[in-house]
N, C-alpha and C positions, 0 to 999 in steps of 0.2 A: 426423400429429404436427405438421407444419409449419403446416397451417391453424390448429390449436389455438394454436400459438406466436404466429402473427401476430395472432390475435384477442386473446390475452392482452396483447401489447405495445400494441395499439390501445386497450385499456381502462385502461391504467396511469394516464393523466392524470385519470381519473374517480374515483380513490381519494379517500376522505374525508380532510379536513385535521384531523389530531389527533395530538398528541404531549404528553408530560408536561412537558418544559422545553426550553429552547434554551441553548446555550453555545458560544462561539467560532464562531458562524455555522452550527452544526449543530443539528438537532432530535433529541431523544432520548426513547425510551420506557424507563421503569424496568421491568426484567423480573425482578429479584430484589433482595434487600437489599444486594447488592454489585455488581450488573451492570446495564448499560444497553445498548440497541440503538440504532443510528443509524436514524432514521425518515425517511420522505419529507418534503420541505418543499413542500407543495402550497399554492399561492395561486391561487384560482379553479380553473382546470383545468390549471395548469402547475406542473411541478416546478422550483423557482427556484434550485436549486443551480447554481453556475457556476464556471469557472476551475479552478485547481489545488486538489485535495482532499487534505489531509494529516490523517488521522484520528488524534486523540491516544490514548494508552493509557488515560488516566484523565480524568474530568471531575469537577468540584466542583459540588454543588447542595444547597441547603438544609442546610448544615452538615456535609455528609459527602462523601467521595470515592466514585465509582463506577468500576469497571473497564469499559471499552468492549469487549464480548465478541462482539457480533453486528451484522451489517448486515441490516436488515429486508428483507422481500420488496419489490422495486421501489423501494428506498430512493432511488436516484439516477436511476431510469429516465426516459428522455426529457428529461433536463436538459442544460445547456450546459457540463458539466464537460469538462476537457481532459486532466488527468493525475490519477492516483489513487495514493496510497500508504497501505496498510493496516498497522496495527501487529500485532505478534505476539500481542497479547492476544485477537485475534479468532479464534474457533474455528468460527463459523457464519456463512455468507453465504447470504442468502435468494434465492429464485428471482427471475429477471429483475432482479437488483440494479442492473445498469448497462445494461440493454437499451435500445436506441434512442438512446443517447448518441452521436450521429453526429460529435461533435467530440472524443471521447475517443480519444487516440492511444497511451496507455501506462498500465500498471497494475502495481504491485508487490504481490504477494499475501502474506498472512501465512504463516509457516513451518509452522504446526501444524494446518492444515486437512487433511481427508482426502477431500473431495468438492467438485467444482465443480458448482454447481446448474444446474437447467434454465434455459436462456436467459440465463445470467449476463451475457454480453457480446454478445449477439446484436445485430447492426446497428451495432456501434461501428466506429471507425476504428483500432483497435489494430493495430500493425505487427508486434510480436513479443511472445511470452508465455513466461515461464519458470514452469512448473508445479512447485511445490516437492515435495521428497521427502515421502512420507507420503500423497499423494493417490492413491487407488485407483480412483476413478471420475470420468470427465468426463461430466456430465449431458446430457440431451437438448437439442439446439440451443444448447449453451453458447456456441459461436462462429458460430452461423448468420448468414450474410450478412456476415461480417467480410471485406469485399472488399479491404481493405488489408493483411490478415494475410499476412506473408511467412515468418516463422520461428517455429517451435514447438519448445520444449524439454520433453520428456516425462521424468518421473522413473522410477527403477528400480522404484518401488512400483506403477506403474499397471497395473491389471488389465482395466478395461473402459472402452470409449468408447461411449456410448449413441447412439441413433438421431439422425442429423442434427447431431451435435455440430460437424462441420466442413463442413456442407453449404453450397454456394455461396461457399466461400472461394477464389475463382477465381485469386487471385494467390499462393497458397501455394507457396513456392519451396523450402524446406528444413525437414526434421523431424529433430531429434536425439532419439534414444530410448535412455535408459539402461537400459530394461527388457530383461533377457536373453531372456525369452520374449515373443512378440508379444501385445500386449493384444487381448482380444476386441473386435471392432468390430461393433456391432449395427445392424440396418437396412441399407438398400441405397443410401442417399444420401450417406454420408460419403465425401469425396474424389471424388465423382462429377464426371466431365468434366474432371478434372485430368490433367496429363501432365508427365513430366520432373521430378517432385518428388524432390530428393535426400534419401534416407533414410540417416542416418549412425548406425551401430551400434557397440557397444563392441569387439567382437572377431569372430573367425571363427565361433565357436560361435553367437553371436547371429545372424550373417549366415546361417548354415545354417537356423536355426529360422524366421527371417522369410521366407527364400526359399521355404520349404515351405508357407507360409500362403497361402490363396487370395487374400486382399486384399493383404497387405503384400508378397507375392511377385509381384504383378501388374506386370510390367515396362512395361505401357502407362501405368501411373500413377507407379511409383516406380523410381528408380535407386538400388540399394543399395550402400553404401560402409561400410568400417570406419573407425574413428576415427584410425588410425595417422598419417596425414599431414595431419590438420586443424591449422591454425595458429590460435592464440588471440591476439587483438589486445590492446593495452593501452588503458586508459581515457584519456580526454583530461584529466580531473582539473582542469578549470577551475572555480574556486570563486567563487560570487557570494553576498554577504551581502544578504539581503532585509530589508524593513522590519518584518517580523512576528516577529523573533526566530528566523528559520529561514535556514539556508544551503543553497544549491543547489549540488550537486556534479555537473558534467557528466560523463557516463560514455562517451557515444558511441552509435552506432546500428547497430553491426554484430555485436554479440556480447552475451552475458549476463555478469553480474558477481556475485561473492560479496562482500558487505560485512561486514567484521569490526570489532567494537567495540574500545574501548581496552584491554580485558582479554583480547582474542583470541577472544571469543565471536562466533558467526555471527549477524548481525543480519538479513540479507536475502539473497535470491537474486533478481535482477531482470533483465529484458530492456528496462527502461525507459531512455530517453535520459538521465534525471536521477534523482538520489537526493537526498532532503532530510533534513538533520540539524539539530538545534537549534544555534543559534549559541552557542558556549561562552563562559563568563566567564573561563576560563583556557585556554591553548592545549591542544588535545585531539587525540590521534593516533588515526586509524583506518587500516585497511588494506583494499585492494581487489585482488581477483584475478579474472582472466578465467576463465570456465567455460562449458562447454556441457552441464553436468549429467553427462556421461560422464566427463570429466576436467577438472582445474583446472590453470591455468598454474603452473609452478614459480615464476615471478616474481610477487611480491606487492608492489604499489605503495603506498607510504605516502601518507596524505592527512591533512594537519595543518590543523585549523580553529583560527583565532585570533579573539580578541574584536575587535569593531569599535572603531575609535578614535572616542570620543565626548567631548563636553564636557558636564559636568553642568549640567542646566537650572536647578539651584538654587544654583549657585556664587555668584551675585551677591546672593542673598537673605540678610538677616540670619539668624542661627542660630535665632531664635525663630519664624521663619516657615518653616523647613525641616521636612519630614516627619520624625517620630520613628518609628524602626523598631526594636523590641526584642522579645526572647522573654521571656515572663513566665507562669509557672504552666502550661506545656504549650500555650500559645497564642502566636501572633505578633501584636503590637500595632502597628498602623499609624495614626499620628495626622496628620491634615492632608488637606484636600481640595484638590488642585491642578487644579481646573477640568476634571475628567473624565480626568485622566492615569490610565493603567492601572497597577494593581498586579499583578505576577506573582510566584508562588512556585514554585520548582522545586528539585529536589535537585541534587547536584553532577554528575549524569549528564545534566542538562538535561530530565528528565521533569517536565512541568507538573503541579502539584497544585492550583493556584488561579489564577484570572485574573478580574479584576473592576475596574470603575472605582474609583479611589482614594476611600476614605471613612474616617472615623474609626471603627475597629472592631477587635475581636478576631477573629482567624481561627483557628477551632478544628478539631478532628477530624483533624489532621495526624498521621501515624505518628510515634511518639516514637523517640528514640535516633538521630536523623539530623541531618545538617547541611543547612540550607536556604539558598538564595540568594533574597533578596527584592529585587525590582526595582520601583522606583516611578519611572516615566519613565526617566531616565538615571541615577538614583541606585541604587547596588548595595550591599547589605549582606548579610553572612553571619551567620546565627544558628544556634544549636544548641538542639534540643529534647530 
């Protein structure tokens, strides 16, 4: 298996350069009338994605919106990306999606996947991973040679860990498993040559079941504990407003966290050091709780994001030279080209529906019955369709 995995990773840069369109720095393939997949960005023999990757829920192309539902096979493989945050619209992640990204230190997975694919994070520098509830299988070599991986959070739904999933993860320090019954571990290379790994379980019943398992109960590899005395830390909650309409919330690097939206809905569970949220146009309250998937802290910390203080770039222009932004006949009309200034349209929750250099145009195919925020440079207007 491992030989096949290494060959697959080596062949990734030789993939053909093909996609249907680009938007916001990402390449996309149209896979249905409503959905797109994030595709590899191959130039020559290199995958040119880099830096922090925040995939949007929707993209706009050729007069319509598409839901981002899929990460294609090897989409980011071998690239210079450093952090990844995937939206909950994604239900399918392809094989080797992030393999060989040796600068990638953290990833936030979507909440509604049920499988981690073959080689998904093989050879990355990921330090901790929170695998969401609903995942039943961790695929072959998913974390192969993740030599910086220290902490793994396993969900209660996990049933199977395929061959080599955690092979050569030499610095694995602790595993939190919310599964009452020990997941089946296939192959002989998972957790090979490890020792002193703290395995934290929910209660005495789980402890008994894992102790009786040939692998999980191997005291040469694991030290078994129950969750009773585990302390959950609080997030640092330092907030930085970035230039791209995104705010970075620093979480900390020694625990996982649950992120709750303004209406109390669960947005993410992550072991990443940072979580990224859209910079709001009005003050917006989120909530963050420490978790290890087995239990969640009773303390929930508020996180308020506020709009940046800006000066309108058009304030000194006469009124006839300022952009006109109105809703008319189910479309949003933007008049005026401000030398490449970008137009963004989002709903009141910050979800982006359109982003494009400013031009005189009607923007169609937006869902009706909603309030939208239109941003042209630093000019902000609310309109209703």
